[in-house]
N, C-alpha and C positions, 0 to 999 in steps of 0.2 A: 461423502455425500454430496458435498457442493464443489467438487473438484472442478468439473467442466466450467461451472459459473466463475469460479475463482481464477482459473487460468485465462479464460476469455477477458474476464475484468482487468487482470494485470496486463495483458497484452493491448488492450484498448487505451488503457492508462498510460502505457509507454508510448503508443502512438500519439496521444495527445501532448504529453509532457516533452517529447522529443524536439517539438517545434521551439521550446524555450531553454531546455537544459540538455546535457548529454545523458540519455536515457537508453538502458540496454536491458532488454528481456530475454533471459535464457532459461528454459526448462523450469518454470515456475517461480523464478526470481527476477525482480526488477531492481536494477541499480541506478541510482540518480546520482551523477557528479554535480555538486552545487558548490558555490562558493563557501557555504557554512560547513561543508563536508559531505560525506555519503549518506545518502538515504537508501535504506535496503527494504524491501517488501517482497514477502514471500509466502507461498501457501503452505501451511502445516497441516499434512493430510491427518495425522493421528488426531489432532485437536479439531479438525475441519475449520480451521481459522486462518486469516491472513495476519500475518505478523509484520509490524512496522518498527524499523529501528531507525530513529531520528537522532541527528546530532543535536536538535534544538529542544526537543522535549522528552527524548528517551525511547523506552520501549512500549508499544501498545499492541493488543491483541483484538482482533475483530472477528465477530461471529456474523453469519448471514442470517437476515431477518427480511424477506422479501419486502422491498427490492433493494435492500440496502445492506452494506457492511456496517456494522455497530460495534464501537468500542465496548468491551466486556465490563469495563470499570465505569466509564462516563456516560456510555449510550450515545456518544457523539459519532457522526458518520465519519468514515476513513476519508472520503474526499475533502471534508471540512478540516479535519486535523492535519492532513497533508498539505492543503492549500494555505492554511495558517503558517505551518512550519517553513514552507518554501518561501513565502513572503514576508516572514518575520525580520 
């Protein structure tokens, strides 16, 4: 349902992050190489969510609630979780 929005979001996020870290976006998956380890974000079509695997805080699932991607457990925005983990 939100596939187009999710894929554009991940591409835009990659464009922003690659200024500071090694970020690579391919076919719905964004891989960030970071001194703390690898961060992986991908769109999971079946659940219509963006999933984040973080070496800092573990796994998170985000659902789209216009205009934000919100964690299904904590309701925190994806950008806030990712920014905090990358800068921790």
